[in-house]
N, C-alpha and C positions, 0 to 999 in steps of 0.2 A: 725755161719748163714751169708749169702752173704747180701749186700746192693742191693734194687733195684734200677734196674736204672731209673727210675720215680717216685719222689713222691712229693705229691699234701700238702698245711700246709698253716696258716693263714700269711699274711705279716707281718713285723714286721715295726711299724713308722722309725728305723735308714735305710728304704730303701726307701723311698719316692723318693730319687732322682732316683735313679737305676731303679725304675719301670717307672718314665714318662721318663727315656731314653730310656729303652726297647718299653717303647710305640711310641717314636719318631722312633727308627731301622726301626722299625712292618711298622709303617704307611708309612713311606719315601721308604719302599721297595715293596709296593705296588703303581703300574701305577698310577691305576684310584686314588689312594690320594694324589701322591707327588707333585702336582701342586697346590693344597689347602692349602697342610701341611705348605708348602715352602711360599705361601703368608700369611699366618695367624700362625705362630708360636706358638703361645698364646693357640690356640686351643689345645694343647696337655698339659692337665692337669688332675692329677687326685688331687682328695682334700685327704689332709693326714687325715680331720677328718673320712674317709670310710675306714682307714685302724684304725685308732683309734679304729672305730666300730665293729672291725673284721669282714669287709666285703667281702674285698680283699685277691685272694688265689693266692699263689706262688708254679707253675712247678717248683720243679727242675730236673735235666736230668742228672742222672752222676754228683748230686752234686754242679751243678751250674746252675743258674738261666735262666732258659728258656722261662718262659712264665709268665703271671698272668689274673684274671678273678676278676671281680667286679660282687659282687647282693646287690642287693636294694631290700626293699618291697616297696610293690604296695599300694595305697590304697585302692582296691579292695579285698587283701585278696591273689592275686599272686606276684609274685617275676619279679625282671628285672637286664635279663645279661645285666649289664651297659658296660661291658669290657671286650674284649676278643683280648689279644696281645702274639702274641708267637715270637722269635728273630727268623729272615731271617732264618738262618743257621740252625734252625730248622724246619723248616717247613716240612710237608708230614711226621712226626714221631711218630702219636698219641697223641704229648701233648696237642694240641687244643681241640680235641676231651676226652681228659683224662680230660683233665679241666671243656670242659660241662658238662661230667658226671659229675662227684662233685658236681658242681654246681645243676642241676637234683636234685641229692639223699638230696643236702643237703635244697635246698626249701622245697624237699617233704616231709622232716624230720619235718621241721619248719613247716607244714600246709600249706602251701600255693596250691591253686588252678592247677595252673597252672607254668610255668617261660618262660616268652616272652623277647625276645629280636630286636633291630635295626641293621639290616645289611647293609650295601653296594652292590652293585648287585654284587661284583665277588664272595661274600660270601653265596650267596641264595643257592648252590648246596653244600654247608659244611654242613649248617644249616638241611637241607632237612635229606642227611645221619645221623645228628644224630635224626632225630625221630620228628622234628618241623613241622610245616605245615605255611605253607605263610598263612597270614594274613594284605593284604591289602601292603598300603606304607603309609611315615608320611614326610613331610617338615623337614627336619635337617638344620642344620648349611652351608651346600654347597652344596643343593638344596632336591633330594628327596631320600628315601632310604625304603626299604622292613622290613617291620616286618613279621614274625615269633612265634609263640606261641606252647609250650608242654604243655598240658593239662595232670594231674594227674587224 
């Protein structure tokens, strides 16, 4: 039996530093985020408690860490896709889409009514292709961002 090229699993606490490094590389590779991240390097943060709580999911592509997503519960019974990052050299290989699909299915199984995400303007078309609908804008650390939701 051959190993699948893409596997999604729960993150390990020992991967915390590697996950933050991946987040930094992905953020800096995006021209829309680069200047803000360079001016505030502390903006790259993955709370270890999210890993401990089993809220962080790693995508491995051919055995190497290629991306991760964070799903958090909201007080209203929905869930939040709180982070989605893919190694820049692995962009456009279906890794982000697979992570989103995993988070949608997980949220649905856990009884969430919807999955919400706040996305940068450059990510809007990606979330629409993943079946989300636009749901307004919100103020974020570096300006304004679009909100999207997928209702179950």
